[in-house]
C-alpha positions, -999 to +999 in steps of 0.1 A: +217+230+075+216+238+112+200+271+121+221+279+152+250+292+132+232+300+100+235+337+090+198+344+089+192+376+110+154+378+111+137+410+121+105+413+142+094+446+127+091+459+092+119+481+080+107+517+078+119+523+042+105+490+028+073+499+008+062+465-007+059+430+007+089+415-011+112+442+001+100+439+037+101+401+038+135+398+021+149+420+048+128+406+077+135+369+067+172+376+065+176+370+028+196+401+021+210+433+036+214+467+019+249+481+012+238+513-005+206+524-023+197+497-048+227+475-039+224+444-017+244+416-002+225+383-004+227+361+027+226+323+027+189+318+025+185+345-002+215+331-022+201+296-021+168+308-036+187+327-063+207+295-070+175+275-073+160+300-098+193+301-118+192+262-119+157+263-134+168+289-159+199+270-169+180+238-174+154+254-197+179+274-216+201+244-222+170+224-232+162+251-258+197+247-273+214+278-259+251+276-248+262+292-216+292+316-217+304+344-194+311+379-207+329+408-188+309+433-168+334+460-177+329+472-213+353+494-234+335+525-247+345+518-282+320+489-285+292+511-273+303+539-297+302+514-326+265+506-319+257+543-313+244+537-277+273+553-259+255+587-262+220+574-266+217+551-236+217+581-212+226+586-175+216+550-165+248+538-181+275+537-154+306+552-170+342+552-156+378+558-167+408+537-161+442+550-151+451+557-187+420+579-191+402+554-213+364+553-211+346+522-199+311+513-188+297+487-163+274+466-185+236+470-181+232+446-210+256+429-235+244+434-271+277+451-280+300+426-264+283+395-278+279+410-313+317+418-313+323+382-301+303+366-329+316+391-355+352+379-347+345+342-343+318+332-369+323+338-406+302+312-423+265+303-425+275+268-416+281+279-379+246+294-376+222+295-359+239+301-325+223+311-292+245+320-263+235+331-228+250+341-195+238+347-159+257+377-146+256+409-125+244+440-144+246+477-135+222+506-141+224+539-124+187+542-116+176+577-108+155+564-079+162+529-067+132+515-050+112+485-040+142+465-029+156+444-058+127+454-080+145+484-092+181+483-082+214+496-094+232+462-093+212+431-101+216+396-115+203+389-150+201+361-175+207+375-210+207+354-242+215+363-278+206+344-309+223+347-343+205+334-375+210+336-412+175+349-420+141+360-405+127+325-406+156+313-384+150+342-361+113+333-358+124+298-347+149+311-322+124+336-308+097+309-304+122+286-286+131+313-261+094+323-257+085+287-249+115+283-226+103+314-206+069+299-202+084+268-187+107+288-165+081+310-150+056+281-146+083+260-128+088+290-105+051+288-095+041+322-110+008+335-123+021+354-154+012+367-188+032+374-220+023+408-234+033+427-265+057+455-256+079+483-268+116+476-274+128+507-257+166+513-255+174+478-267+158+484-301+143+459-325+109+450-339+087+423-324+090+420-286+071+405-256+073+411-219+066+384-194+046+400-166+039+386-132+005+398-122+007+418-090-009+449-076+025+464-068+037+461-104+050+493-119+037+483-153+001+483-165-010+457-190-041+459-211-058+426-221-088+414-239-114+395-220-125+376-251-092+367-269-055+362-262-045+398-269-024+414-242+000+443-243+019+467-221+000+499-218+028+518-237+024+493-266-014+486-266-029+496-299-059+519-302-080+516-333-091+548-350-128+557-345-150+536-367-174+552-392-172+584-412-159+616-397-189+637-384-197+668-403-187+701-388-208+722-413-230+736-385-203+744-361-201+782-353-169+802-361-139+800-338-145+821-307-121+833-280-134+831-244-119+842-212-109+814-188-090+831-159-070+806-140-086+776-158-057+753-167-069+717-164-095+698-184-116+693-153-117+730-146-127+737-183-156+712-180-169+731-150-162+766-163-175+761-199-201+734-192-186+711-219-178+674-219-143+660-218-148+646-253-150+681-267-118+693-251-086+690-272-056+688-249-023+701-262+010+687-247+043+701-258+073+677-261+109+680-271+115+653-296+152+649-303+154+686-293+127+699-316+092+711-303+063+689-311+027+697-300+007+665-294-031+668-294-054+643-277-090+644-266-097+656-230-106+622-218-074+606-231-038+605-221-008+610-244+015+579-248+051+592-249+064+559-263+040+561-293+052+597-299+088+585-298+080+557-322+061+580-346+092+602-351+117+573-347+133+595-321+161+588-296+146+610-269+112+624-260+107+647-230+077+666-219+086+703-220+090+721-187+070+752-178+097+776-189+102+758-223+064+758-229+063+796-223+093+802-245+082+781-274+044+787-274+043+822-259+019+812-232+019+794-199+011+757-197-026+750-195-034+776-222-015+764-252-031+751-283-027+744-321-045+775-334-018+799-348+009+777-333+045+789-340+059+777-373+088+759-356+063+737-338+052+704-354+016+696-346+004+659-346-028+645-332-044+613-321-069+597-344-098+606-321-091+644-324-100+642-361-136+634-350-140+664-327-163+688-346-169+715-319-138+716-297-121+736-270-084+744-273-060+767-256-056+802-272-018+805-267-023+833-243-028+834-205-064+830-192-080+823-226-093+794-247-110+790-281-144+773-284-160+759-316-125+747-328-126+723-358-094+704-368-085+712-404-107+743-405-092+763-376-058+746-373-036+723-393-023+689-382+007+674-399-003+638-391-029+618-373-017+586-355-023+563-325-008+586-298-027+577-267-032+551-240-059+526-246-089+528-222-117+505-211-140+522-236-118+512-265-124+478-283-098+451-285-076+458-316-077+421-325-113+409-320-133+440-309-138+426-274-137+443-240-104+457-227-095+452-190-064+462-171-040+446-145-008+456-128+023+435-135+060+431-127+082+426-157+105+396-151+114+387-187+117+403-221+123+388-255+133+409-286+137+404-323+167+427-329+171+420-366+202+437-379+203+467-356+236+457-340+251+434-366+249+461-393+263+488-370+291+466-358+299+446-389+288+412-377+285+395-410+287+359-425+292+344-459+261+327-472+259+296-495+267+318-525+297+335-508+278+367-503+284+387-472+253+393-451+245+407-416+235+382-389+199+383-378+198+388-340+175+382-311+179+391-274+162+375-244+165+387-208+153+375-174+158+396-142+169+369-118+168+389-086+137+407-096+121+373-103+128+362-067+110+394-054+081+387-078+077+351-064+074+366-029+049+391-040+026+363-052+035+339-024+032+354+010+007+361+038+006+383+069+031+359+086+058+357+060+070+341+028+054+310+013+080+295-010+070+272-039+089+239-036+109+245-067+127+276-054+125+271-016+159+275+002+151+242+020+122+219+016+113+212+052+119+230+085+125+206+115+115+225+146+119+209+181+098+228+205+123+224+234+159+218+224+169+210+259+144+181+261+165+150+253+137+131+236+127+160+214+164+168+205+171+131+197+140+128+175+148+160+157+184+149+150+171+116+138+146+132+115+172+157+102+196+129+094+170+108+077+157+136+055+193+144+044+199+107+037+168+107+015+180+137-004+155+161+011+169+195+020+162+202+056+168+231+080+171+221+117+162+247+142+188+237+169+185+270+187+178+272+224+148+296+218+112+298+230+087+279+209+069+310+199+101+326+185+108+294+165+073+292+150+073+329+141+107+325+123+095+294+106+065+311+092+086+342+082+112+321+064+083+302+048+097+267+039+070+245+022+068+220+051+074+221+089+080+191+111+073+201+147+089+178+173+070+184+206+054+166+235+037+139+212+071+125+204+067+104+235+039+087+216+060+084+185+043+113+167+054+145+151+033+173+135+036+180+098+023+214+087+019+227+051+030+264+051+008+274+021-025+261+035-019+258+072-030+221+071-016+201+100-015+164+107+002+141+132+024+115+115+043+086+130+080+094+134+089+063+114+067+074+085+076+111+086+102+111+058+080+092+034+051+115+042+072+145+036+083+132+003+047+126-009+037+160+003+065+177-016+056+158-047+020+170-044+031+206-038+058+206-065+034+198-094+038+229-116+005+245-127+001+276-148-026+299-133 
């Protein structure tokens, strides 16, 4: 490809609204342009990278036995109503009506469509297992699109769906997809980790997220420094306190104390001279529309996903200030479980049961209770794991030390079971002629998000540093002075020889200053750069490795072979 007419509008300055490196560099390097918030046009360089990523995905999905199909982006509401997600999915589902006033949605995912397909086309166990996948545009009406393609309203996704006759078959399908994902992300040159996760709106039981480790990740993962345990923060298990519950026999009677304007746990610590561990925080939620008061220790944070799972709820929302006042009869910051209204369900984290001399809100403004004891002074319907894990908690698998990292979710694998097949009647006849629901799995990769994640891990202050496997071109041929006949002739000769050898090359045939060319080359970030300058008179060109900055002069006649060897060295996939 010749650069003179290539649509690659590079920018010298960072766009004002680009907050993270991948967003800045995808715009500056001319990979994409914004059409509307969270919606982008991909330009030639960006689209070539996406195609490289899709090729890797296709190769590994096909290797794992999946079959590629293409399903529609426009879904009739009836399918989503069958599964029960038309109302449950929420405002992120982009809904529209056709000219006949029939309801449709732009697909954010395809469980309903694929389940209907297999329901209609597969009737016997002899056709199972089946795993189908597609690479297609998806739509989600994000409340706040941000970080470029990390959180967009239109994005490219690979989604696969497996159908098995039993749980053993699902285990095999799940493992095959898990292993395929490891190969995909390794080939993309990523430092990643598979972590246990919550299924969220998709549903199902066992699930893992594939997280690319990055400080700009919106997800937090907890992992053990001694064993292989790792989980998304919303999923990470917290073991109940070990040992017997301490005795509260010597704790004084409950006492109301004035705490004017003291709303936060930090203010309570200063005002009452107590430790965070003695404070019992009370947080009011609306769980499928009913009020639930969740209690955690003052040094802990409520995990909303765990609250949702405890009640097998569709929706969980933290109550706003007005709702808190209406339900509890007191302003936020002063509510508590003592004499809580009958309509309020009180649940607590396991650690609360071990508080023997606690501080709780008094359900009136500017007042708290001290010497509160769970079970003596207030009732708890149920104790459960309802909080985020901390560095002070032991690993739930081996008891080791827990550490934390930020990550970008690029892939997710789910065991759906019969959630959709039962709801939508996707059944088959087994060997005995008995009708049974298909056992399903679901496996997604955010293709465009994956490109951004690659950039987050592979860039420097000058621009992108593409891994060989996904680079839009392998080598950048840059003549210093295009008007110089010797340099131009040598560059053309190199360019032709590289193409003849099957090495994708980009020739900078622009009549630009050398500094501009070098800056653009570093910004675009191809793995290798061949600079054709003054030394061409001696039969030499400069070969530079973008990732390391290493440079060497190579004879013009040996340049193609040297490039090939260097690419082979750089392309060897290694899992960090």
